[in-house]
mmCIF file of the N, C-alpha and C atoms, coordinates in Angstrom:
data_MODEL
# 
_entry.id   MODEL 
# 
loop_
_atom_site.group_PDB 
_atom_site.id 
_atom_site.type_symbol 
_atom_site.label_atom_id 
_atom_site.label_alt_id 
_atom_site.label_comp_id 
_atom_site.label_asym_id 
_atom_site.label_entity_id 
_atom_site.label_seq_id 
_atom_site.pdbx_PDB_ins_code 
_atom_site.Cartn_x 
_atom_site.Cartn_y 
_atom_site.Cartn_z 
_atom_site.occupancy 
_atom_site.B_iso_or_equiv 
_atom_site.pdbx_formal_charge 
_atom_site.auth_seq_id 
_atom_site.auth_comp_id 
_atom_site.auth_asym_id 
_atom_site.auth_atom_id 
_atom_site.pdbx_PDB_model_num 
ATOM 1   N N  . MET A 1 1  ? 0.135   -42.953 19.751  1.00 0.00 ? 1  MET A N  1 
ATOM 2   C CA . MET A 1 1  ? -0.409  -41.614 19.729  1.00 0.00 ? 1  MET A CA 1 
ATOM 3   C C  . MET A 1 1  ? 0.497   -40.733 18.884  1.00 0.00 ? 1  MET A C  1 
ATOM 4   N N  . ALA A 1 2  ? -0.088  -39.883 18.064  1.00 0.00 ? 2  ALA A N  1 
ATOM 5   C CA . ALA A 1 2  ? 0.677   -39.043 17.143  1.00 0.00 ? 2  ALA A CA 1 
ATOM 6   C C  . ALA A 1 2  ? 1.398   -37.927 17.886  1.00 0.00 ? 2  ALA A C  1 
ATOM 7   N N  . ASN A 1 3  ? 2.580   -37.662 17.446  1.00 0.00 ? 3  ASN A N  1 
ATOM 8   C CA . ASN A 1 3  ? 3.377   -36.555 17.961  1.00 0.00 ? 3  ASN A CA 1 
ATOM 9   C C  . ASN A 1 3  ? 2.825   -35.258 17.392  1.00 0.00 ? 3  ASN A C  1 
ATOM 10  N N  . ARG A 1 4  ? 2.681   -34.221 18.219  1.00 0.00 ? 4  ARG A N  1 
ATOM 11  C CA . ARG A 1 4  ? 2.134   -32.943 17.752  1.00 0.00 ? 4  ARG A CA 1 
ATOM 12  C C  . ARG A 1 4  ? 2.943   -32.370 16.601  1.00 0.00 ? 4  ARG A C  1 
ATOM 13  N N  . GLU A 1 5  ? 4.254   -32.561 16.605  1.00 0.00 ? 5  GLU A N  1 
ATOM 14  C CA . GLU A 1 5  ? 5.095   -32.016 15.544  1.00 0.00 ? 5  GLU A CA 1 
ATOM 15  C C  . GLU A 1 5  ? 4.846   -32.696 14.209  1.00 0.00 ? 5  GLU A C  1 
ATOM 16  N N  . SER A 1 6  ? 4.344   -33.925 14.224  1.00 0.00 ? 6  SER A N  1 
ATOM 17  C CA . SER A 1 6  ? 4.095   -34.637 12.976  1.00 0.00 ? 6  SER A CA 1 
ATOM 18  C C  . SER A 1 6  ? 2.673   -34.408 12.462  1.00 0.00 ? 6  SER A C  1 
ATOM 19  N N  . HIS A 1 7  ? 1.844   -33.708 13.231  1.00 0.00 ? 7  HIS A N  1 
ATOM 20  C CA . HIS A 1 7  ? 0.466   -33.428 12.825  1.00 0.00 ? 7  HIS A CA 1 
ATOM 21  C C  . HIS A 1 7  ? 0.452   -32.404 11.691  1.00 0.00 ? 7  HIS A C  1 
ATOM 22  N N  . ILE A 1 8  ? -0.284  -32.694 10.638  1.00 0.00 ? 8  ILE A N  1 
ATOM 23  C CA . ILE A 1 8  ? -0.424  -31.774 9.512   1.00 0.00 ? 8  ILE A CA 1 
ATOM 24  C C  . ILE A 1 8  ? -1.849  -31.267 9.499   1.00 0.00 ? 8  ILE A C  1 
ATOM 25  N N  . ASP A 1 9  ? -2.014  -29.953 9.543   1.00 0.00 ? 9  ASP A N  1 
ATOM 26  C CA . ASP A 1 9  ? -3.330  -29.345 9.458   1.00 0.00 ? 9  ASP A CA 1 
ATOM 27  C C  . ASP A 1 9  ? -3.669  -29.177 7.976   1.00 0.00 ? 9  ASP A C  1 
ATOM 28  N N  . LEU A 1 10 ? -4.500  -30.063 7.441   1.00 0.00 ? 10 LEU A N  1 
ATOM 29  C CA . LEU A 1 10 ? -4.796  -30.058 6.021   1.00 0.00 ? 10 LEU A CA 1 
ATOM 30  C C  . LEU A 1 10 ? -5.469  -28.777 5.558   1.00 0.00 ? 10 LEU A C  1 
ATOM 31  N N  . HIS A 1 11 ? -6.196  -28.100 6.432   1.00 0.00 ? 11 HIS A N  1 
ATOM 32  C CA . HIS A 1 11 ? -6.870  -26.873 6.017   1.00 0.00 ? 11 HIS A CA 1 
ATOM 33  C C  . HIS A 1 11 ? -5.912  -25.696 5.903   1.00 0.00 ? 11 HIS A C  1 
ATOM 34  N N  . ARG A 1 12 ? -4.720  -25.824 6.459   1.00 0.00 ? 12 ARG A N  1 
ATOM 35  C CA . ARG A 1 12 ? -3.709  -24.792 6.280   1.00 0.00 ? 12 ARG A CA 1 
ATOM 36  C C  . ARG A 1 12 ? -2.695  -25.176 5.215   1.00 0.00 ? 12 ARG A C  1 
ATOM 37  N N  . MET A 1 13 ? -2.894  -26.335 4.638   1.00 0.00 ? 13 MET A N  1 
ATOM 38  C CA . MET A 1 13 ? -1.985  -26.819 3.601   1.00 0.00 ? 13 MET A CA 1 
ATOM 39  C C  . MET A 1 13 ? -2.143  -25.971 2.344   1.00 0.00 ? 13 MET A C  1 
ATOM 40  N N  . VAL A 1 14 ? -1.033  -25.715 1.674   1.00 0.00 ? 14 VAL A N  1 
ATOM 41  C CA . VAL A 1 14 ? -1.026  -24.916 0.460   1.00 0.00 ? 14 VAL A CA 1 
ATOM 42  C C  . VAL A 1 14 ? -0.656  -25.815 -0.710  1.00 0.00 ? 14 VAL A C  1 
ATOM 43  N N  . LEU A 1 15 ? -1.430  -25.697 -1.797  1.00 0.00 ? 15 LEU A N  1 
ATOM 44  C CA . LEU A 1 15 ? -1.141  -26.443 -3.013  1.00 0.00 ? 15 LEU A CA 1 
ATOM 45  C C  . LEU A 1 15 ? -0.686  -25.473 -4.092  1.00 0.00 ? 15 LEU A C  1 
ATOM 46  N N  . ARG A 1 16 ? 0.241   -25.942 -4.909  1.00 0.00 ? 16 ARG A N  1 
ATOM 47  C CA . ARG A 1 16 ? 0.717   -25.141 -6.028  1.00 0.00 ? 16 ARG A CA 1 
ATOM 48  C C  . ARG A 1 16 ? 0.008   -25.605 -7.303  1.00 0.00 ? 16 ARG A C  1 
ATOM 49  N N  . GLY A 1 17 ? 0.254   -24.932 -8.408  1.00 0.00 ? 17 GLY A N  1 
ATOM 50  C CA . GLY A 1 17 ? -0.431  -25.109 -9.690  1.00 0.00 ? 17 GLY A CA 1 
ATOM 51  C C  . GLY A 1 17 ? -0.898  -26.491 -10.082 1.00 0.00 ? 17 GLY A C  1 
ATOM 52  N N  . ARG A 1 18 ? 0.025   -27.391 -10.355 1.00 0.00 ? 18 ARG A N  1 
ATOM 53  C CA . ARG A 1 18 ? -0.379  -28.721 -10.840 1.00 0.00 ? 18 ARG A CA 1 
ATOM 54  C C  . ARG A 1 18 ? -1.142  -29.512 -9.787  1.00 0.00 ? 18 ARG A C  1 
ATOM 55  N N  . ALA A 1 19 ? -0.795  -29.302 -8.534  1.00 0.00 ? 19 ALA A N  1 
ATOM 56  C CA . ALA A 1 19 ? -1.525  -29.982 -7.463  1.00 0.00 ? 19 ALA A CA 1 
ATOM 57  C C  . ALA A 1 19 ? -2.951  -29.441 -7.371  1.00 0.00 ? 19 ALA A C  1 
ATOM 58  N N  . VAL A 1 20 ? -3.122  -28.141 -7.615  1.00 0.00 ? 20 VAL A N  1 
ATOM 59  C CA . VAL A 1 20 ? -4.470  -27.547 -7.630  1.00 0.00 ? 20 VAL A CA 1 
ATOM 60  C C  . VAL A 1 20 ? -5.272  -28.144 -8.775  1.00 0.00 ? 20 VAL A C  1 
ATOM 61  N N  . GLU A 1 21 ? -4.638  -28.301 -9.915  1.00 0.00 ? 21 GLU A N  1 
ATOM 62  C CA . GLU A 1 21 ? -5.322  -28.913 -11.060 1.00 0.00 ? 21 GLU A CA 1 
ATOM 63  C C  . GLU A 1 21 ? -5.743  -30.341 -10.744 1.00 0.00 ? 21 GLU A C  1 
ATOM 64  N N  . ALA A 1 22 ? -4.864  -31.102 -10.113 1.00 0.00 ? 22 ALA A N  1 
ATOM 65  C CA . ALA A 1 22 ? -5.197  -32.478 -9.749  1.00 0.00 ? 22 ALA A CA 1 
ATOM 66  C C  . ALA A 1 22 ? -6.301  -32.517 -8.693  1.00 0.00 ? 22 ALA A C  1 
ATOM 67  N N  . TYR A 1 23 ? -6.276  -31.595 -7.758  1.00 0.00 ? 23 TYR A N  1 
ATOM 68  C CA . TYR A 1 23 ? -7.229  -31.566 -6.652  1.00 0.00 ? 23 TYR A CA 1 
ATOM 69  C C  . TYR A 1 23 ? -8.622  -31.148 -7.109  1.00 0.00 ? 23 TYR A C  1 
ATOM 70  N N  . THR A 1 24 ? -8.673  -30.156 -8.022  1.00 0.00 ? 24 THR A N  1 
ATOM 71  C CA . THR A 1 24 ? -9.965  -29.609 -8.439  1.00 0.00 ? 24 THR A CA 1 
ATOM 72  C C  . THR A 1 24 ? -10.440 -30.096 -9.799  1.00 0.00 ? 24 THR A C  1 
ATOM 73  N N  . GLY A 1 25 ? -9.511  -30.567 -10.624 1.00 0.00 ? 25 GLY A N  1 
ATOM 74  C CA . GLY A 1 25 ? -9.856  -30.944 -11.986 1.00 0.00 ? 25 GLY A CA 1 
ATOM 75  C C  . GLY A 1 25 ? -9.904  -29.757 -12.931 1.00 0.00 ? 25 GLY A C  1 
ATOM 76  N N  . ILE A 1 26 ? -9.495  -28.577 -12.461 1.00 0.00 ? 26 ILE A N  1 
ATOM 77  C CA . ILE A 1 26 ? -9.547  -27.355 -13.260 1.00 0.00 ? 26 ILE A CA 1 
ATOM 78  C C  . ILE A 1 26 ? -8.156  -27.047 -13.812 1.00 0.00 ? 26 ILE A C  1 
ATOM 79  N N  . PRO A 1 27 ? -7.990  -27.039 -15.147 1.00 0.00 ? 27 PRO A N  1 
ATOM 80  C CA . PRO A 1 27 ? -6.679  -26.721 -15.713 1.00 0.00 ? 27 PRO A CA 1 
ATOM 81  C C  . PRO A 1 27 ? -6.318  -25.248 -15.501 1.00 0.00 ? 27 PRO A C  1 
ATOM 82  N N  . ALA A 1 28 ? -5.040  -24.941 -15.627 1.00 0.00 ? 28 ALA A N  1 
ATOM 83  C CA . ALA A 1 28 ? -4.527  -23.601 -15.346 1.00 0.00 ? 28 ALA A CA 1 
ATOM 84  C C  . ALA A 1 28 ? -5.252  -22.512 -16.129 1.00 0.00 ? 28 ALA A C  1 
ATOM 85  N N  . SER A 1 29 ? -5.482  -22.708 -17.407 1.00 0.00 ? 29 SER A N  1 
ATOM 86  C CA . SER A 1 29 ? -6.123  -21.660 -18.218 1.00 0.00 ? 29 SER A CA 1 
ATOM 87  C C  . SER A 1 29 ? -7.528  -21.343 -17.703 1.00 0.00 ? 29 SER A C  1 
ATOM 88  N N  . SER A 1 30 ? -8.292  -22.356 -17.374 1.00 0.00 ? 30 SER A N  1 
ATOM 89  C CA . SER A 1 30 ? -9.644  -22.144 -16.831 1.00 0.00 ? 30 SER A CA 1 
ATOM 90  C C  . SER A 1 30 ? -9.584  -21.538 -15.438 1.00 0.00 ? 30 SER A C  1 
ATOM 91  N N  . ARG A 1 31 ? -8.605  -21.965 -14.650 1.00 0.00 ? 31 ARG A N  1 
ATOM 92  C CA . ARG A 1 31 ? -8.440  -21.447 -13.294 1.00 0.00 ? 31 ARG A CA 1 
ATOM 93  C C  . ARG A 1 31 ? -8.141  -19.955 -13.336 1.00 0.00 ? 31 ARG A C  1 
ATOM 94  N N  . HIS A 1 32 ? -7.237  -19.543 -14.210 1.00 0.00 ? 32 HIS A N  1 
ATOM 95  C CA . HIS A 1 32 ? -6.877  -18.123 -14.284 1.00 0.00 ? 32 HIS A CA 1 
ATOM 96  C C  . HIS A 1 32 ? -8.048  -17.274 -14.778 1.00 0.00 ? 32 HIS A C  1 
ATOM 97  N N  . ARG A 1 33 ? -8.814  -17.792 -15.709 1.00 0.00 ? 33 ARG A N  1 
ATOM 98  C CA . ARG A 1 33 ? -9.998  -17.081 -16.182 1.00 0.00 ? 33 ARG A CA 1 
ATOM 99  C C  . ARG A 1 33 ? -11.019 -16.951 -15.046 1.00 0.00 ? 33 ARG A C  1 
ATOM 100 N N  . ALA A 1 34 ? -11.224 -18.018 -14.295 1.00 0.00 ? 34 ALA A N  1 
ATOM 101 C CA . ALA A 1 34 ? -12.181 -17.987 -13.181 1.00 0.00 ? 34 ALA A CA 1 
ATOM 102 C C  . ALA A 1 34 ? -11.717 -17.036 -12.073 1.00 0.00 ? 34 ALA A C  1 
ATOM 103 N N  . ILE A 1 35 ? -10.419 -16.951 -11.846 1.00 0.00 ? 35 ILE A N  1 
ATOM 104 C CA . ILE A 1 35 ? -9.892  -16.002 -10.848 1.00 0.00 ? 35 ILE A CA 1 
ATOM 105 C C  . ILE A 1 35 ? -10.210 -14.583 -11.300 1.00 0.00 ? 35 ILE A C  1 
ATOM 106 N N  . ALA A 1 36 ? -9.971  -14.293 -12.582 1.00 0.00 ? 36 ALA A N  1 
ATOM 107 C CA . ALA A 1 36 ? -10.249 -12.956 -13.121 1.00 0.00 ? 36 ALA A CA 1 
ATOM 108 C C  . ALA A 1 36 ? -11.736 -12.611 -13.020 1.00 0.00 ? 36 ALA A C  1 
ATOM 109 N N  . GLU A 1 37 ? -12.596 -13.613 -13.165 1.00 0.00 ? 37 GLU A N  1 
ATOM 110 C CA . GLU A 1 37 ? -14.048 -13.418 -13.066 1.00 0.00 ? 37 GLU A CA 1 
ATOM 111 C C  . GLU A 1 37 ? -14.525 -13.361 -11.616 1.00 0.00 ? 37 GLU A C  1 
ATOM 112 N N  . GLY A 1 38 ? -13.652 -13.729 -10.692 1.00 0.00 ? 38 GLY A N  1 
ATOM 113 C CA . GLY A 1 38 ? -14.020 -13.742 -9.281  1.00 0.00 ? 38 GLY A CA 1 
ATOM 114 C C  . GLY A 1 38 ? -14.752 -14.993 -8.846  1.00 0.00 ? 38 GLY A C  1 
ATOM 115 N N  . SER A 1 39 ? -14.672 -16.057 -9.655  1.00 0.00 ? 39 SER A N  1 
ATOM 116 C CA . SER A 1 39 ? -15.406 -17.276 -9.315  1.00 0.00 ? 39 SER A CA 1 
ATOM 117 C C  . SER A 1 39 ? -14.507 -18.430 -8.858  1.00 0.00 ? 39 SER A C  1 
ATOM 118 N N  . PHE A 1 40 ? -13.252 -18.141 -8.585  1.00 0.00 ? 40 PHE A N  1 
ATOM 119 C CA . PHE A 1 40 ? -12.311 -19.139 -8.072  1.00 0.00 ? 40 PHE A CA 1 
ATOM 120 C C  . PHE A 1 40 ? -11.453 -18.445 -7.040  1.00 0.00 ? 40 PHE A C  1 
ATOM 121 N N  . PRO A 1 41 ? -11.053 -19.144 -5.975  1.00 0.00 ? 41 PRO A N  1 
ATOM 122 C CA . PRO A 1 41 ? -10.239 -18.505 -4.935  1.00 0.00 ? 41 PRO A CA 1 
ATOM 123 C C  . PRO A 1 41 ? -8.955  -17.888 -5.500  1.00 0.00 ? 41 PRO A C  1 
ATOM 124 N N  . LYS A 1 42 ? -8.622  -16.724 -4.999  1.00 0.00 ? 42 LYS A N  1 
ATOM 125 C CA . LYS A 1 42 ? -7.373  -16.077 -5.403  1.00 0.00 ? 42 LYS A CA 1 
ATOM 126 C C  . LYS A 1 42 ? -6.202  -16.791 -4.740  1.00 0.00 ? 42 LYS A C  1 
ATOM 127 N N  . PRO A 1 43 ? -5.087  -16.856 -5.456  1.00 0.00 ? 43 PRO A N  1 
ATOM 128 C CA . PRO A 1 43 ? -3.906  -17.480 -4.861  1.00 0.00 ? 43 PRO A CA 1 
ATOM 129 C C  . PRO A 1 43 ? -3.287  -16.575 -3.795  1.00 0.00 ? 43 PRO A C  1 
ATOM 130 N N  . ILE A 1 44 ? -2.514  -17.180 -2.922  1.00 0.00 ? 44 ILE A N  1 
ATOM 131 C CA . ILE A 1 44 ? -1.755  -16.400 -1.943  1.00 0.00 ? 44 ILE A CA 1 
ATOM 132 C C  . ILE A 1 44 ? -0.295  -16.387 -2.383  1.00 0.00 ? 44 ILE A C  1 
ATOM 133 N N  . PRO A 1 45 ? 0.368   -15.250 -2.233  1.00 0.00 ? 45 PRO A N  1 
ATOM 134 C CA . PRO A 1 45 ? 1.775   -15.188 -2.629  1.00 0.00 ? 45 PRO A CA 1 
ATOM 135 C C  . PRO A 1 45 ? 2.644   -15.989 -1.674  1.00 0.00 ? 45 PRO A C  1 
ATOM 136 N N  . LEU A 1 46 ? 3.571   -16.751 -2.241  1.00 0.00 ? 46 LEU A N  1 
ATOM 137 C CA . LEU A 1 46 ? 4.487   -17.559 -1.446  1.00 0.00 ? 46 LEU A CA 1 
ATOM 138 C C  . LEU A 1 46 ? 5.917   -17.036 -1.552  1.00 0.00 ? 46 LEU A C  1 
ATOM 139 N N  . GLY A 1 47 ? 6.166   -16.303 -2.583  1.00 0.00 ? 47 GLY A N  1 
ATOM 140 C CA . GLY A 1 47 ? 7.491   -15.744 -2.836  1.00 0.00 ? 47 GLY A CA 1 
ATOM 141 C C  . GLY A 1 47 ? 7.384   -14.741 -3.959  1.00 0.00 ? 47 GLY A C  1 
ATOM 142 N N  . ARG A 1 48 ? 8.512   -14.308 -4.459  1.00 0.00 ? 48 ARG A N  1 
ATOM 143 C CA . ARG A 1 48 ? 8.487   -13.314 -5.527  1.00 0.00 ? 48 ARG A CA 1 
ATOM 144 C C  . ARG A 1 48 ? 7.801   -13.812 -6.784  1.00 0.00 ? 48 ARG A C  1 
ATOM 145 N N  . ARG A 1 49 ? 7.957   -15.079 -7.087  1.00 0.00 ? 49 ARG A N  1 
ATOM 146 C CA . ARG A 1 49 ? 7.394   -15.618 -8.325  1.00 0.00 ? 49 ARG A CA 1 
ATOM 147 C C  . ARG A 1 49 ? 6.606   -16.899 -8.105  1.00 0.00 ? 49 ARG A C  1 
ATOM 148 N N  . SER A 1 50 ? 6.087   -17.084 -6.916  1.00 0.00 ? 50 SER A N  1 
ATOM 149 C CA . SER A 1 50 ? 5.325   -18.311 -6.662  1.00 0.00 ? 50 SER A CA 1 
ATOM 150 C C  . SER A 1 50 ? 4.066   -17.998 -5.860  1.00 0.00 ? 50 SER A C  1 
ATOM 151 N N  . VAL A 1 51 ? 3.034   -18.742 -6.170  1.00 0.00 ? 51 VAL A N  1 
ATOM 152 C CA . VAL A 1 51 ? 1.753   -18.607 -5.479  1.00 0.00 ? 51 VAL A CA 1 
ATOM 153 C C  . VAL A 1 51 ? 1.230   -19.991 -5.149  1.00 0.00 ? 51 VAL A C  1 
ATOM 154 N N  . GLY A 1 52 ? 0.253   -20.028 -4.272  1.00 0.00 ? 52 GLY A N  1 
ATOM 155 C CA . GLY A 1 52 ? -0.389  -21.278 -3.907  1.00 0.00 ? 52 GLY A CA 1 
ATOM 156 C C  . GLY A 1 52 ? -1.809  -21.016 -3.459  1.00 0.00 ? 52 GLY A C  1 
ATOM 157 N N  . TRP A 1 53 ? -2.552  -22.070 -3.268  1.00 0.00 ? 53 TRP A N  1 
ATOM 158 C CA . TRP A 1 53 ? -3.944  -21.979 -2.836  1.00 0.00 ? 53 TRP A CA 1 
ATOM 159 C C  . TRP A 1 53 ? -4.117  -22.773 -1.559  1.00 0.00 ? 53 TRP A C  1 
ATOM 160 N N  . LEU A 1 54 ? -4.874  -22.222 -0.624  1.00 0.00 ? 54 LEU A N  1 
ATOM 161 C CA . LEU A 1 54 ? -5.178  -22.925 0.620   1.00 0.00 ? 54 LEU A CA 1 
ATOM 162 C C  . LEU A 1 54 ? -6.176  -24.043 0.341   1.00 0.00 ? 54 LEU A C  1 
ATOM 163 N N  . VAL A 1 55 ? -5.909  -25.221 0.855   1.00 0.00 ? 55 VAL A N  1 
ATOM 164 C CA . VAL A 1 55 ? -6.802  -26.350 0.677   1.00 0.00 ? 55 VAL A CA 1 
ATOM 165 C C  . VAL A 1 55 ? -8.191  -26.021 1.229   1.00 0.00 ? 55 VAL A C  1 
ATOM 166 N N  . SER A 1 56 ? -8.250  -25.298 2.337   1.00 0.00 ? 56 SER A N  1 
ATOM 167 C CA . SER A 1 56 ? -9.553  -24.960 2.925   1.00 0.00 ? 56 SER A CA 1 
ATOM 168 C C  . SER A 1 56 ? -10.389 -24.110 1.969   1.00 0.00 ? 56 SER A C  1 
ATOM 169 N N  . GLU A 1 57 ? -9.755  -23.193 1.228   1.00 0.00 ? 57 GLU A N  1 
ATOM 170 C CA . GLU A 1 57 ? -10.496 -22.370 0.269   1.00 0.00 ? 57 GLU A CA 1 
ATOM 171 C C  . GLU A 1 57 ? -10.910 -23.188 -0.947  1.00 0.00 ? 57 GLU A C  1 
ATOM 172 N N  . LEU A 1 58 ? -10.059 -24.109 -1.365  1.00 0.00 ? 58 LEU A N  1 
ATOM 173 C CA . LEU A 1 58 ? -10.423 -24.989 -2.477  1.00 0.00 ? 58 LEU A CA 1 
ATOM 174 C C  . LEU A 1 58 ? -11.575 -25.902 -2.076  1.00 0.00 ? 58 LEU A C  1 
ATOM 175 N N  . ASP A 1 59 ? -11.549 -26.402 -0.843  1.00 0.00 ? 59 ASP A N  1 
ATOM 176 C CA . ASP A 1 59 ? -12.640 -27.252 -0.347  1.00 0.00 ? 59 ASP A CA 1 
ATOM 177 C C  . ASP A 1 59 ? -13.958 -26.484 -0.326  1.00 0.00 ? 59 ASP A C  1 
ATOM 178 N N  . ALA A 1 60 ? -13.915 -25.229 0.117   1.00 0.00 ? 60 ALA A N  1 
ATOM 179 C CA . ALA A 1 60 ? -15.128 -24.408 0.162   1.00 0.00 ? 60 ALA A CA 1 
ATOM 180 C C  . ALA A 1 60 ? -15.653 -24.163 -1.258  1.00 0.00 ? 60 ALA A C  1 
ATOM 181 N N  . TRP A 1 61 ? -14.746 -23.908 -2.194  1.00 0.00 ? 61 TRP A N  1 
ATOM 182 C CA . TRP A 1 61 ? -15.137 -23.686 -3.591  1.00 0.00 ? 61 TRP A CA 1 
ATOM 183 C C  . TRP A 1 61 ? -15.787 -24.940 -4.163  1.00 0.00 ? 61 TRP A C  1 
ATOM 184 N N  . LEU A 1 62 ? -15.168 -26.093 -3.908  1.00 0.00 ? 62 LEU A N  1 
ATOM 185 C CA . LEU A 1 62 ? -15.731 -27.358 -4.388  1.00 0.00 ? 62 LEU A CA 1 
ATOM 186 C C  . LEU A 1 62 ? -17.096 -27.630 -3.761  1.00 0.00 ? 62 LEU A C  1 
ATOM 187 N N  . ALA A 1 63 ? -17.229 -27.372 -2.475  1.00 0.00 ? 63 ALA A N  1 
ATOM 188 C CA . ALA A 1 63 ? -18.512 -27.584 -1.789  1.00 0.00 ? 63 ALA A CA 1 
ATOM 189 C C  . ALA A 1 63 ? -19.598 -26.698 -2.391  1.00 0.00 ? 63 ALA A C  1 
ATOM 190 N N  . ALA A 1 64 ? -19.250 -25.469 -2.731  1.00 0.00 ? 64 ALA A N  1 
ATOM 191 C CA . ALA A 1 64 ? -20.225 -24.561 -3.346  1.00 0.00 ? 64 ALA A CA 1 
ATOM 192 C C  . ALA A 1 64 ? -20.647 -25.074 -4.717  1.00 0.00 ? 64 ALA A C  1 
ATOM 193 N N  . ARG A 1 65 ? -19.708 -25.633 -5.467  1.00 0.00 ? 65 ARG A N  1 
ATOM 194 C CA . ARG A 1 65 ? -20.042 -26.196 -6.780  1.00 0.00 ? 65 ARG A CA 1 
ATOM 195 C C  . ARG A 1 65 ? -20.996 -27.389 -6.625  1.00 0.00 ? 65 ARG A C  1 
ATOM 196 N N  . VAL A 1 66 ? -20.741 -28.235 -5.645  1.00 0.00 ? 66 VAL A N  1 
ATOM 197 C CA . VAL A 1 66 ? -21.615 -29.382 -5.394  1.00 0.00 ? 66 VAL A CA 1 
ATOM 198 C C  . VAL A 1 66 ? -23.010 -28.888 -4.996  1.00 0.00 ? 66 VAL A C  1 
ATOM 199 N N  . GLU A 1 67 ? -23.072 -27.859 -4.172  1.00 0.00 ? 67 GLU A N  1 
ATOM 200 C CA . GLU A 1 67 ? -24.367 -27.299 -3.757  1.00 0.00 ? 67 GLU A CA 1 
ATOM 201 C C  . GLU A 1 67 ? -25.123 -26.723 -4.947  1.00 0.00 ? 67 GLU A C  1 
ATOM 202 N N  . GLN A 1 68 ? -24.408 -26.038 -5.852  1.00 0.00 ? 68 GLN A N  1 
ATOM 203 C CA . GLN A 1 68 ? -25.048 -25.517 -7.058  1.00 0.00 ? 68 GLN A CA 1 
ATOM 204 C C  . GLN A 1 68 ? -25.653 -26.654 -7.881  1.00 0.00 ? 68 GLN A C  1 
ATOM 205 N N  . ARG A 1 69 ? -24.909 -27.731 -8.005  1.00 0.00 ? 69 ARG A N  1 
ATOM 206 C CA . ARG A 1 69 ? -25.409 -28.884 -8.753  1.00 0.00 ? 69 ARG A CA 1 
ATOM 207 C C  . ARG A 1 69 ? -26.642 -29.465 -8.086  1.00 0.00 ? 69 ARG A C  1 
ATOM 208 N N  . ARG A 1 70 ? -26.583 -29.555 -6.756  1.00 0.00 ? 70 ARG A N  1 
ATOM 209 C CA . ARG A 1 70 ? -27.703 -30.110 -6.010  1.00 0.00 ? 70 ARG A CA 1 
ATOM 210 C C  . ARG A 1 70 ? -28.962 -29.277 -6.211  1.00 0.00 ? 70 ARG A C  1 
ATOM 211 N N  . LYS A 1 71 ? -28.792 -27.963 -6.273  1.00 0.00 ? 71 LYS A N  1 
ATOM 212 C CA . LYS A 1 71 ? -29.935 -27.056 -6.455  1.00 0.00 ? 71 LYS A CA 1 
ATOM 213 C C  . LYS A 1 71 ? -30.359 -26.948 -7.918  1.00 0.00 ? 71 LYS A C  1 
ATOM 214 N N  . GLY A 1 72 ? -29.579 -27.579 -8.818  1.00 0.00 ? 72 GLY A N  1 
ATOM 215 C CA . GLY A 1 72 ? -29.941 -27.571 -10.221 1.00 0.00 ? 72 GLY A CA 1 
ATOM 216 C C  . GLY A 1 72 ? -29.569 -26.300 -10.951 1.00 0.00 ? 72 GLY A C  1 
ATOM 217 N N  . LYS A 1 73 ? -28.567 -25.592 -10.467 1.00 0.00 ? 73 LYS A N  1 
ATOM 218 C CA . LYS A 1 73 ? -28.170 -24.334 -11.114 1.00 0.00 ? 73 LYS A CA 1 
ATOM 219 C C  . LYS A 1 73 ? -26.990 -24.541 -12.008 1.00 0.00 ? 73 LYS A C  1 
# 
């Protein structure tokens, strides 16, 4: 049985730049443009010069893209 301390809540997990690119397939330049357009999740501040994205928000964004494809949009 897993120890509670070793449990990782993937939906609260934060990914940084290159990991976001690997997870979504969206390169940084396209990601920043989509953020400015309001069509990609905004990053959360992690420090003075670092940001990250919640996996749960990236999953929701990906699910919406799949739904758009399914509907033919």
